[in-house]
Backbone as numpy.savetxt, mean C-alpha at the origin, in Angstrom:
# Nx Ny Nz CAx CAy CAz Cx Cy Cz
-12.46 23.73 -9.29 -12.94 22.44 -9.03 -11.75 21.23 -8.72
-12.16 20.36 -7.76 -11.08 19.48 -7.15 -11.23 18.01 -8.30
-10.30 16.99 -8.09 -10.33 16.08 -8.89 -11.23 15.26 -8.70
-11.93 15.42 -7.33 -13.23 14.33 -6.96 -14.14 14.52 -8.10
-14.62 16.16 -8.49 -15.57 16.48 -9.15 -15.57 16.05 -10.44
-14.59 16.28 -11.12 -14.83 15.80 -12.72 -13.93 14.88 -13.24
-13.78 13.73 -13.37 -13.31 12.42 -13.64 -12.75 12.56 -15.07
-11.38 12.51 -15.04 -11.08 12.34 -16.30 -10.63 10.87 -16.71
-10.32 11.02 -18.07 -10.31 9.27 -18.83 -9.33 8.66 -17.82
-9.14 7.58 -18.08 -8.29 6.41 -17.28 -7.02 6.75 -17.38
-6.47 7.15 -18.73 -4.99 7.29 -18.82 -4.61 8.51 -18.21
-5.39 9.55 -18.06 -5.06 10.67 -17.02 -5.00 10.27 -15.70
-6.01 9.30 -15.06 -5.94 8.82 -13.56 -4.50 7.65 -13.64
-4.45 7.20 -14.64 -3.10 6.42 -14.50 -2.10 7.02 -14.21
-1.91 8.16 -15.22 -0.76 8.67 -14.96 -0.67 9.89 -13.62
-1.52 10.41 -13.42 -1.85 11.13 -12.16 -1.43 10.21 -10.65
-1.97 8.86 -11.07 -1.57 7.71 -10.07 -0.20 7.48 -9.98
0.03 7.32 -11.15 1.74 6.72 -10.79 2.74 7.85 -10.57
2.45 9.18 -10.93 3.39 10.04 -10.47 3.02 10.54 -8.82
1.61 10.47 -8.19 1.44 10.21 -6.68 2.20 8.97 -6.25
2.23 8.24 -6.42 2.78 6.76 -6.00 4.45 6.67 -6.05
5.08 7.27 -7.31 6.62 7.59 -7.02 6.95 8.26 -6.11
6.29 9.47 -6.09 6.48 10.56 -5.14 6.76 10.17 -3.92
5.58 9.49 -3.37 5.45 9.02 -2.18 6.63 7.76 -1.82
6.68 6.99 -2.53 7.75 5.86 -2.44 8.89 6.83 -1.97
9.52 7.44 -2.74 10.94 8.03 -2.73 11.05 8.81 -1.63
9.73 9.62 -1.05 10.15 10.00 0.27 10.21 9.05 1.42
9.49 8.19 1.27 8.65 7.15 2.82 9.53 5.80 2.53
10.26 5.57 1.65 10.68 3.97 1.40 11.32 3.61 2.42
12.24 4.26 3.17 13.09 3.79 4.37 12.26 3.08 5.31
11.18 3.64 5.75 10.58 3.19 6.70 9.67 1.96 6.30
9.66 1.83 5.11 9.01 0.42 4.42 10.24 -0.50 5.14
11.37 -0.58 4.71 12.52 -1.39 5.00 12.45 -1.68 6.02
12.38 -0.95 7.17 12.21 -0.92 8.81 11.21 -1.60 8.97
10.04 -1.24 8.16 8.79 -2.14 8.78 8.78 -3.83 8.55
9.75 -4.07 7.31 9.46 -5.29 7.20 10.20 -6.13 7.77
11.38 -5.62 8.20 12.34 -5.86 9.01 11.65 -6.34 10.41
11.10 -5.55 10.84 10.40 -5.79 12.11 9.53 -6.57 11.76
8.70 -6.80 10.90 7.69 -7.39 10.91 8.17 -9.27 10.58
9.15 -9.40 10.28 9.85 -10.49 9.85 10.86 -11.37 11.25
10.98 -10.23 12.16 11.72 -10.43 13.02 10.85 -11.62 13.88
11.35 -12.40 15.13 10.32 -12.91 15.90 10.61 -12.50 17.50
11.78 -11.37 17.69 11.57 -10.62 18.74 11.34 -9.10 18.88
11.01 -8.40 19.58 10.51 -7.32 19.33 11.55 -6.20 19.32
11.86 -5.27 18.26 13.22 -4.57 18.10 12.85 -2.95 18.07
13.05 -2.13 18.69 12.49 -0.58 18.14 12.21 -0.41 16.93
11.81 0.68 16.50 12.14 1.18 15.30 13.56 2.21 14.62
13.89 2.83 15.73 15.18 3.53 15.92 15.97 2.59 16.05
16.39 1.69 16.69 17.41 0.86 17.04 17.35 -0.19 15.48
16.26 -0.53 14.85 16.22 -1.13 13.79 16.87 -0.33 12.66
16.27 0.85 12.79 17.11 1.91 11.68 18.64 1.68 11.90
19.00 2.25 13.41 20.68 1.94 13.32 21.20 0.86 13.05
20.71 -0.28 13.63 21.14 -1.66 12.94 21.71 -1.53 11.57
20.58 -1.26 10.58 20.38 -1.56 9.42 21.80 -0.63 8.82
21.73 0.86 9.12 23.01 1.67 8.71 24.32 1.02 9.09
24.50 0.82 10.27 25.56 0.75 11.22 26.21 -0.81 10.41
25.36 -1.77 10.32 26.05 -3.17 9.92 25.98 -3.41 8.32
24.83 -2.61 7.55 24.77 -3.03 6.43 24.92 -1.76 5.35
25.23 -0.85 6.01 25.01 0.94 5.14 23.92 1.45 5.03
23.76 2.74 4.73 22.65 3.51 4.43 21.94 3.14 3.17
22.63 2.89 1.93 22.21 2.39 1.04 20.92 1.30 0.93
21.27 0.47 2.08 20.70 -0.72 2.63 19.04 -0.29 2.61
18.69 0.87 3.00 17.61 1.59 3.36 16.77 1.73 2.23
17.38 1.90 0.99 16.68 1.80 -0.43 16.63 0.48 -1.07
17.33 -0.57 -0.51 17.25 -1.83 -1.16 16.17 -2.25 -1.33
15.84 -2.70 -2.76 14.26 -3.44 -3.20 13.69 -2.37 -3.87
13.76 -1.18 -3.74 12.94 -0.04 -4.03 12.80 -0.15 -5.75
13.37 -0.36 -6.63 12.89 -0.80 -7.77 11.88 -1.26 -8.06
11.51 -2.64 -7.31 10.31 -3.27 -7.55 9.33 -2.54 -7.10
9.02 -1.87 -5.86 7.99 -0.82 -5.78 7.62 -0.04 -6.66
9.19 0.93 -7.18 8.81 1.75 -8.03 8.27 1.38 -9.28
8.62 0.32 -9.82 7.82 -0.09 -11.13 6.45 -0.54 -10.98
6.32 -0.84 -9.43 4.68 -1.25 -9.20 4.20 0.03 -8.82
4.46 1.31 -8.52 3.84 2.24 -8.52 2.51 2.80 -9.26
3.12 2.72 -10.72 2.39 3.01 -11.78 1.14 2.46 -11.81
0.89 0.87 -11.87 -0.06 -0.01 -12.02 -0.86 0.25 -10.77
-0.11 0.35 -9.92 -0.79 0.29 -8.47 -1.56 1.47 -7.94
-0.76 2.35 -8.06 -1.74 3.64 -7.45 -2.87 4.25 -8.67
-2.13 3.84 -10.05 -3.48 3.85 -11.18 -4.87 3.03 -10.79
-4.50 1.97 -10.34 -5.65 0.94 -10.23 -6.19 1.53 -8.93
-5.38 1.75 -7.88 -6.03 2.24 -6.68 -7.13 3.48 -6.88
-6.68 4.48 -7.51 -7.75 5.48 -7.88 -8.61 5.43 -8.91
-8.46 4.91 -10.05 -9.28 4.58 -11.12 -10.23 3.57 -10.72
-10.07 2.52 -10.10 -10.78 1.28 -9.42 -11.70 1.95 -8.35
-11.30 3.00 -7.67 -12.03 3.51 -6.65 -13.21 4.31 -7.66
-12.71 5.04 -8.38 -13.74 5.76 -9.30 -14.61 5.08 -9.95
-14.12 3.82 -10.64 -14.71 3.06 -11.36 -15.96 2.35 -10.63
-15.58 1.84 -9.29 -16.37 1.11 -8.56 -17.28 2.00 -7.82
-16.99 3.30 -7.54 -17.90 4.36 -6.93 -19.32 4.60 -7.99
-18.80 4.51 -9.22 -19.97 4.60 -10.32 -20.97 3.16 -10.19
-20.23 2.14 -10.09 -21.05 0.96 -10.25 -21.88 1.13 -8.98
-21.61 1.25 -7.99 -22.18 1.06 -6.58 -23.41 2.44 -6.33
-22.97 3.31 -7.09 -24.08 4.49 -6.78 -25.13 4.23 -7.79
-24.82 3.44 -9.28 -25.79 2.98 -9.91 -26.97 1.85 -9.14
-25.81 1.12 -8.84 -26.61 -0.20 -8.04 -27.80 0.27 -7.04
-27.38 1.23 -6.12 -28.29 1.66 -5.03 -28.78 2.71 -5.14
-28.59 3.05 -6.44 -29.58 4.34 -7.04 -29.37 5.71 -6.10
-27.97 5.94 -5.50 -27.65 6.97 -4.85 -27.11 8.04 -5.73
-27.11 9.25 -5.61 -26.86 10.39 -6.49 -25.48 11.07 -6.16
-25.18 10.76 -4.79 -23.78 10.89 -4.69 -23.02 10.13 -3.55
-21.85 9.98 -3.60 -21.20 9.06 -2.77 -21.58 9.35 -1.13
-21.82 8.26 -0.24 -22.02 8.48 1.22 -20.89 7.83 1.89
-21.00 7.74 3.18 -20.01 7.09 3.87 -19.77 5.87 3.58
-20.81 5.01 3.67 -20.82 3.60 3.46 -20.23 3.25 2.20
-20.96 4.06 0.94 -20.49 3.66 -0.17 -18.85 3.97 -0.39
-18.34 4.87 0.22 -17.05 5.60 0.32 -16.16 4.06 0.83
-16.84 3.46 1.91 -16.22 2.42 2.52 -15.87 1.24 1.48
-17.61 1.10 1.02 -17.57 -0.08 0.12 -16.67 -0.30 -1.20
-16.45 0.99 -1.97 -15.55 1.19 -2.97 -14.19 1.25 -3.06
-13.74 1.48 -1.66 -12.54 1.51 -1.28 -12.18 -0.39 -0.90
-13.19 -0.70 -0.37 -12.57 -2.20 -0.32 -12.66 -3.00 -1.77
-13.36 -2.61 -2.72 -13.31 -3.14 -3.30 -12.00 -2.77 -4.51
-12.05 -1.45 -4.45 -10.99 -0.81 -5.11 -9.31 -1.70 -4.81
-9.32 -2.08 -3.38 -8.16 -2.65 -2.77 -7.94 -3.95 -3.05
-9.32 -4.75 -3.54 -9.18 -6.17 -3.83 -9.06 -5.94 -5.33
-9.36 -5.35 -6.16 -8.77 -5.06 -7.62 -7.32 -4.68 -7.71
-6.93 -4.20 -6.78 -5.31 -3.56 -6.47 -4.51 -4.60 -6.24
-5.02 -5.49 -5.39 -4.02 -6.82 -4.91 -3.59 -7.58 -5.94
-4.46 -7.77 -6.97 -4.14 -8.73 -8.08 -2.93 -7.88 -8.55
-2.79 -7.07 -8.49 -1.65 -6.04 -9.28 -0.26 -6.16 -8.70
-0.37 -5.95 -7.16 0.78 -5.89 -6.74 1.54 -7.21 -6.15
0.93 -8.41 -5.85 1.42 -9.26 -5.24 2.68 -9.88 -6.06
3.25 -9.90 -7.30 4.30 -10.32 -7.64 5.57 -9.44 -7.16
5.15 -8.21 -7.21 6.06 -6.89 -6.78 6.40 -6.95 -5.36
5.36 -7.08 -4.59 5.50 -7.23 -3.12 6.15 -8.81 -2.63
6.21 -9.71 -3.54 7.09 -10.73 -3.04 8.54 -10.41 -3.17
8.93 -9.93 -4.42 10.02 -9.52 -4.72 10.59 -8.63 -3.77
9.83 -7.54 -3.43 10.40 -6.54 -2.69 10.75 -7.32 -1.13
10.01 -7.97 -0.58 10.00 -8.62 0.56 11.29 -9.56 0.91
11.57 -10.30 -0.38 12.55 -11.33 -0.31 13.90 -10.24 -0.50
13.74 -9.51 -0.91 15.24 -8.42 -1.38 15.54 -7.44 0.04
14.07 -7.29 0.95 14.38 -6.59 1.93 14.89 -7.58 3.12
14.78 -8.66 2.96 15.07 -9.72 4.31 16.66 -9.76 4.27
17.11 -9.67 5.73 18.27 -9.74 5.70 18.95 -11.15 5.13
18.27 -12.13 5.83 18.62 -13.57 5.58 18.77 -13.67 4.12
17.48 -13.40 3.64 17.08 -13.90 2.31 17.73 -12.98 0.93
17.72 -11.84 1.46 18.11 -10.34 0.17 19.58 -10.62 -0.38
20.57 -11.48 0.48 21.95 -11.97 -0.03 21.68 -12.73 -1.12
20.78 -13.29 -1.16 20.57 -14.48 -2.32 20.40 -14.17 -3.53
19.65 -12.90 -3.86 19.62 -12.18 -5.16 20.52 -11.11 -5.18
20.95 -10.88 -6.69 21.69 -9.36 -6.97 20.76 -8.38 -7.36
19.47 -8.54 -7.37 18.53 -7.35 -7.75 17.42 -7.95 -8.11
16.47 -7.47 -8.54 14.82 -7.33 -8.74 14.57 -8.49 -9.62
15.29 -8.38 -10.91 15.32 -9.18 -11.95 15.96 -10.57 -11.71
17.26 -10.53 -10.70 17.51 -11.59 -10.57 16.68 -12.59 -9.25
16.23 -11.74 -9.01 15.14 -12.47 -7.54 14.08 -12.96 -8.22
13.54 -12.43 -9.20 12.44 -12.71 -9.91 12.76 -14.11 -10.85
13.92 -14.04 -11.65 14.13 -15.09 -12.34 14.14 -16.35 -11.08
14.86 -16.59 -10.11 15.30 -17.53 -9.20 14.02 -17.77 -8.38
13.17 -17.08 -7.99 11.83 -17.60 -7.71 10.93 -18.28 -8.38
10.86 -18.03 -9.97 10.33 -18.80 -10.94 11.00 -19.93 -11.10
12.36 -19.91 -11.28 12.95 -21.27 -11.22 12.87 -22.35 -10.15
13.15 -21.81 -8.97 13.31 -22.63 -7.98 11.84 -23.02 -7.18
10.74 -22.38 -7.42 9.43 -22.54 -6.81 8.41 -22.61 -7.92
8.64 -22.23 -8.99 7.76 -22.21 -10.06 6.96 -20.85 -10.32
6.36 -20.81 -11.28 5.59 -19.07 -11.47 4.60 -18.73 -10.58
3.77 -19.72 -10.22 2.82 -19.64 -9.48 3.11 -18.91 -8.13
4.51 -19.41 -7.57 5.08 -18.81 -6.32 5.01 -17.19 -6.14
5.15 -16.57 -7.21 4.90 -14.97 -7.49 3.68 -14.74 -7.15
2.81 -15.45 -6.69 1.34 -14.90 -5.99 1.13 -15.73 -4.79
2.40 -16.13 -4.33 2.59 -16.51 -2.76 1.66 -15.46 -1.66
1.06 -15.64 -1.09 0.56 -14.56 -0.06 -0.73 -13.82 -0.88
-1.33 -13.76 -2.04 -2.32 -13.35 -2.61 -3.70 -13.20 -1.61
-3.71 -14.29 -1.12 -5.27 -14.29 -0.12 -4.81 -12.94 0.87
-3.61 -13.47 1.61 -3.37 -11.82 2.65 -3.28 -10.54 1.98
-2.64 -10.58 1.11 -2.73 -9.49 0.26 -4.05 -8.81 0.27
-5.06 -9.56 -0.40 -6.23 -9.05 -0.71 -6.95 -8.58 0.47
-6.49 -9.46 1.98 -7.04 -8.72 2.91 -6.42 -7.58 3.23
-4.85 -7.45 3.19 -4.12 -6.06 3.65 -4.73 -5.14 2.86
-5.11 -5.01 1.61 -5.49 -4.07 0.56 -7.02 -3.66 0.42
-7.83 -4.69 0.93 -9.39 -4.36 1.11 -9.52 -3.63 2.51
-8.80 -4.01 3.45 -8.76 -3.32 4.58 -7.95 -1.90 4.98
-7.10 -1.92 4.09 -6.59 -0.44 3.92 -7.55 0.42 3.09
-7.79 0.47 1.99 -8.40 1.11 1.31 -9.81 1.76 1.67
-10.37 0.50 2.54 -11.57 0.75 2.97 -11.48 1.82 4.24
-10.70 1.69 4.99 -10.27 2.55 5.78 -9.85 4.25 5.36
-9.02 4.02 4.18 -8.24 5.27 3.79 -9.44 6.21 2.85
-10.27 5.46 1.77 -11.18 6.19 1.03 -12.38 6.87 2.16
-12.75 5.71 3.21 -13.74 5.92 4.06 -13.57 7.25 4.65
-12.32 7.32 5.27 -12.16 8.35 5.98 -11.73 9.59 5.40
-11.25 9.65 4.21 -11.09 10.74 3.17 -12.61 11.52 3.10
-13.54 10.55 2.90 -14.83 10.98 2.69 -15.15 11.89 3.61
-14.90 11.13 4.97 -16.04 11.38 5.92 -14.96 12.79 6.62
-13.43 12.91 6.56 -12.99 14.08 7.03 -13.29 15.10 6.01
-13.46 14.90 5.07 -13.70 16.20 3.83 -15.14 16.55 4.14
-16.13 15.81 4.58 -17.40 16.52 4.99 -17.05 17.40 6.14
-16.31 17.02 7.01 -16.03 17.93 8.34 -14.97 19.10 8.45
-14.17 18.98 7.16 -13.44 20.56 6.92 -14.22 21.69 6.37
-13.73 22.85 6.75 -14.43 23.74 6.03 -14.06 23.59 4.60
-15.20 23.96 3.51 -14.97 24.03 2.38 -13.44 24.85 1.69
-13.05 24.16 0.93 -11.93 24.85 0.64 -12.15 26.12 -0.43
-11.60 27.35 -0.11 -11.61 28.53 -1.06 -10.82 28.87 -2.01
-9.58 28.03 -1.77 -8.04 28.43 -2.63 -7.35 26.98 -2.83
-6.74 27.37 -3.81 -5.72 26.15 -4.01 -5.15 25.66 -2.50
-4.43 26.98 -2.06 -3.65 26.56 -0.51 -4.85 25.69 0.62
-5.92 26.35 0.54 -7.02 25.70 1.56 -7.10 24.26 1.09
-7.01 23.82 -0.28 -7.71 22.54 -0.53 -6.40 21.41 -0.49
-5.22 22.11 -0.78 -4.04 21.25 -0.34 -4.02 20.96 1.30
-4.18 21.91 2.01 -4.31 21.46 3.37 -5.29 20.51 3.84
-6.57 20.86 3.35 -7.61 19.74 3.15 -7.01 18.29 2.88
-6.60 17.96 1.53 -5.96 16.84 1.28 -5.13 16.29 2.20
-4.14 17.21 2.70 -3.03 16.61 3.56 -4.05 16.05 4.89
-4.70 17.13 5.33 -5.60 16.08 6.74 -6.38 14.85 6.54
-7.27 15.39 5.03 -7.89 13.82 4.93 -6.90 12.37 4.52
-6.03 12.86 3.59 -5.28 11.75 3.18 -4.57 11.17 4.35
-3.88 12.04 5.29 -3.29 11.53 6.57 -3.71 10.75 7.46
-4.91 11.48 7.64 -6.24 10.67 8.52 -6.55 9.17 8.04
-6.91 9.17 6.51 -7.11 8.01 6.14 -6.34 6.85 6.11
-5.00 7.54 5.65 -3.62 6.56 5.94 -3.47 5.92 7.23
-3.82 6.66 8.03 -3.26 6.40 9.66 -4.45 5.18 9.88
-5.59 5.55 9.82 -6.79 4.74 10.11 -6.87 3.28 9.44
-6.59 3.76 7.65 -5.99 2.34 7.20 -4.91 1.35 7.78
-3.96 1.95 8.52 -2.84 1.02 8.65 -3.43 0.39 9.81
-4.19 1.12 10.77 -4.23 0.56 12.34 -5.18 -0.71 12.01
-6.17 -0.63 11.06 -7.07 -1.91 10.70 -6.13 -2.73 10.10
-5.03 -2.64 9.33 -4.78 -3.67 8.34 -3.05 -4.17 8.79
-2.76 -3.57 9.84 -1.37 -4.00 9.90 -1.05 -5.47 10.50
-2.16 -5.83 11.26 -1.91 -7.32 11.51 -1.83 -8.29 10.43
-2.49 -8.07 9.40 -2.51 -8.59 8.14 -1.48 -8.33 7.14
-0.87 -7.16 7.34 0.31 -6.85 6.69 1.85 -7.71 7.25
1.60 -7.94 8.33 2.51 -8.75 9.15 2.67 -10.10 8.85
1.40 -10.73 8.66 1.33 -11.99 8.14 1.37 -12.03 6.85
1.38 -11.18 5.74 1.48 -11.19 4.69 3.11 -11.34 4.24
4.04 -10.54 5.30 5.20 -10.35 4.89 5.98 -11.71 5.25
5.24 -12.40 6.25 5.85 -13.87 6.60 5.53 -14.97 5.93
4.25 -14.66 5.12 3.70 -15.68 4.00 4.93 -15.39 2.97
4.93 -14.19 2.48 5.75 -14.30 1.00 7.22 -14.23 1.50
7.78 -14.63 2.53 8.91 -14.88 2.86 9.36 -16.27 3.20
8.17 -17.01 2.91 8.40 -18.38 3.13 8.57 -19.25 1.81
9.78 -19.51 1.23 9.69 -20.14 -0.34 8.86 -21.22 0.00
8.49 -21.63 -1.39 7.44 -22.97 -1.58 8.50 -24.07 -1.67
8.34 -25.10 -1.22 9.31 -26.12 -0.87 8.09 -27.20 -1.43
8.46 -28.33 -2.54 7.27 -29.19 -2.79 7.24 -30.39 -1.52
6.12 -30.52 -1.10 5.53 -31.35 -0.21 5.59 -30.89 1.10
6.29 -29.41 1.22 5.67 -29.13 2.73 4.92 -27.91 3.19
4.33 -28.20 3.84 3.37 -26.94 4.24 4.05 -25.93 4.93
4.23 -24.73 4.19 4.78 -23.41 5.04 4.06 -23.25 6.32
4.90 -22.91 7.45 4.32 -22.30 8.45 3.69 -21.40 8.50
3.61 -20.31 7.62 2.76 -19.32 7.43 1.87 -19.48 6.38
1.03 -19.82 5.83 0.41 -20.40 4.95 -1.06 -19.22 4.31
-1.92 -19.37 5.36 -3.21 -18.66 4.93 -3.32 -17.51 5.87
-3.89 -16.76 5.56 -4.24 -15.46 6.46 -4.66 -15.27 7.72
-5.93 -15.70 7.94 -6.27 -15.67 9.09 -5.63 -16.77 10.00
-5.62 -18.11 9.81 -4.71 -18.87 10.56 -3.31 -18.18 11.10
-2.70 -17.67 10.05 -1.34 -16.78 10.59 -1.35 -15.89 11.70
-2.72 -15.29 11.74 -2.87 -13.91 12.27 -2.97 -14.94 13.73
-4.05 -15.99 13.69 -4.08 -16.52 15.04 -3.06 -17.04 15.54
-2.07 -17.73 14.55 -0.96 -18.31 15.35 0.28 -17.38 15.88
0.39 -15.64 15.36 1.40 -15.33 15.47 0.50 -14.73 17.15
-0.86 -14.57 16.96 -1.42 -13.90 18.21 -1.03 -15.23 19.63
-1.39 -16.38 19.08 -0.80 -17.42 20.17 0.61 -17.48 20.47
1.43 -17.38 19.39 2.66 -17.84 20.02 3.41 -16.57 20.15
3.31 -15.43 19.95 3.93 -14.27 20.21 3.05 -13.14 20.64
1.93 -13.08 20.77 1.27 -12.11 21.64 0.43 -11.15 20.98
-0.60 -10.38 21.17 -0.94 -9.52 20.32 -0.01 -8.23 19.45
1.08 -8.36 20.67 1.90 -7.07 20.35 2.56 -7.21 18.84
2.82 -8.68 18.64 3.48 -8.71 17.54 2.73 -8.76 16.19
1.25 -8.55 16.25 0.57 -8.51 15.38 0.86 -6.88 14.68
1.35 -6.42 15.92 1.41 -4.64 15.33 2.96 -4.49 15.01
3.46 -5.49 15.08 5.32 -5.36 14.89 5.76 -4.51 13.64
6.61 -3.36 13.49 6.30 -3.04 12.67 5.51 -1.63 12.31
4.66 -1.48 13.26 3.74 -0.70 12.99 3.94 0.82 12.75
5.12 1.31 13.75 5.36 2.54 14.08 6.03 3.28 12.74
7.07 2.23 12.06 7.60 2.88 10.84 6.58 2.66 9.59
5.47 1.90 9.74 4.56 1.82 8.79 3.55 2.77 9.03
3.01 3.28 10.04 1.99 4.62 10.13 2.81 5.92 10.11
4.43 5.86 10.22 4.85 7.19 9.76 5.23 7.16 8.17
4.86 6.02 7.44 4.96 5.99 6.20 3.56 6.54 5.42
3.03 5.75 5.60 1.58 5.63 5.27 0.23 6.59 5.62
0.79 7.31 7.04 -0.32 8.52 7.48 0.35 9.49 6.60
1.56 10.23 7.10 2.01 11.23 5.95 1.98 10.60 4.68
2.02 9.74 4.21 2.26 9.01 2.75 0.82 9.06 2.03
-0.09 8.79 2.89 -1.71 9.01 2.38 -1.76 10.38 2.19
-1.52 11.34 2.89 -1.30 12.63 2.69 -0.74 12.91 1.15
0.55 12.31 1.21 1.37 12.73 0.01 0.62 12.52 -1.21
0.14 10.90 -1.10 -0.81 10.84 -2.30 -2.02 11.50 -3.07
-2.72 11.58 -1.62 -3.93 12.47 -2.04 -3.39 14.13 -2.80
-2.62 14.74 -2.24 -2.57 15.72 -2.66 -1.58 15.82 -3.98
-0.89 14.75 -4.32 0.07 14.63 -5.73 -1.05 14.56 -6.74
-1.90 12.92 -6.28 -2.64 12.95 -7.34 -4.17 13.92 -7.59
-4.52 14.79 -6.63 -5.29 15.59 -6.73 -4.55 17.02 -7.74
-3.36 17.24 -7.37 -2.60 18.66 -8.12 -2.71 18.38 -9.18
-2.14 16.64 -9.51 -1.69 16.53 -11.18 -2.97 16.48 -11.97
-4.06 15.80 -11.39 -5.60 15.97 -12.09 -6.00 17.39 -12.48
-5.67 18.09 -11.54 -6.32 19.58 -11.54 -5.07 20.28 -12.81
-3.98 19.83 -12.75 -3.38 20.43 -13.84 -3.53 19.87 -15.15
-3.95 18.51 -15.28 -4.22 18.08 -16.46 -5.48 18.85 -16.82
-6.59 19.25 -16.08 -7.62 20.08 -16.55 -7.24 21.40 -16.98
-6.56 22.10 -16.19 -5.89 23.52 -16.73 -5.18 23.49 -17.83
-4.45 22.20 -17.87 -3.92 22.25 -19.60 -5.06 21.83 -20.84
-6.20 21.53 -20.32 -7.13 21.15 -21.05 -7.31 19.57 -21.76
-6.58 18.99 -21.07 -6.55 17.79 -21.69 -7.53 16.87 -21.25
-7.98 15.88 -22.22 -9.43 15.09 -21.68 -10.36 15.80 -22.37
-10.50 17.03 -22.64 -11.56 17.82 -23.32 -11.80 17.88 -24.66
-12.95 17.51 -24.98 -13.09 17.38 -26.47 -13.73 18.80 -26.87
C-alpha cells in the first residue's frame, strides 16, 4: 500500500515531510545558491560560470552559505506541503462530492497547499536570500545575526517582505507539482513491488518538480529581488509587488531575465521533487510497517 492510500495522523506526516525535505536540501542546496546569484544579477551569467566564480573567489564552502535557515525551514515547510495537500484534498472532495482525487482537484489542492506553505516559509526565505547574496551576505555573521539585524534595522514586519510574491511562487509550483504527480501516476503501470513503486515516484516527482519550476520561475526571480531589497522608511523599493515586478523585469531586461537561474533551479527541483516524493512515501510506509498511528 502506498502512502497516498492510507493517511497517517499529522505528526507522522510532519516527521516524514521533515526527513524528506532535509534529505533533498542536503543533496541539492548548492544549485539553490547558484540560482539565487543568477536571479539577483542584472546581466546573464551561465550556471557553470557562476559555480566556478563562487568556488574560485569565495571558496567551496560558500555553496553551503545560508543552509541553516532552509534546514530549519524544511520540517515545517515540507510537513505543511504534504499535510496541507492531504487535508485540502479531503475538503475539496467533500465540497465537490468526489469520491476520489481527479486531475483538477489535484491542481486545486496543490495550489491551496502552496498558499498555506508560503506563510510558513517567508521569514526563512528572506534570511536565506540575504545570506546568499554576495553584496549583502558579508553584513551578517549567520542566520541568527541576519534575523536580529533585519528586525532591528527594518522592523519585524520586514521578515514578511515578499509574502505576496512567495504566495504566487508556491501556488504555482505546488499546483504543477501535485497536478503532474497525479497525472503521471495514472499513466505509469501500477507498481507491483517496492522497487517499481520507487521508480514510479522518482519519475512522477521529477516530472512534477520540473513542470512546477517551469511555471513558477518568473515569480521566483522577482521574489528574490523583492526580498533582497531592504526596507527604508519613506522609500518605495524598485521591486515591491509581484506582477508589476515581473513586467518591470520583462520591460527592462527582456523575457530571458524572467528565467535567470532556471538551469540550477530545475536541476534542483526536478530531481529534488523526485527525492521528496520517494523519501516521503518511503518514510510513511516505514511508519505503517512499524505499526505507528494504528489503534
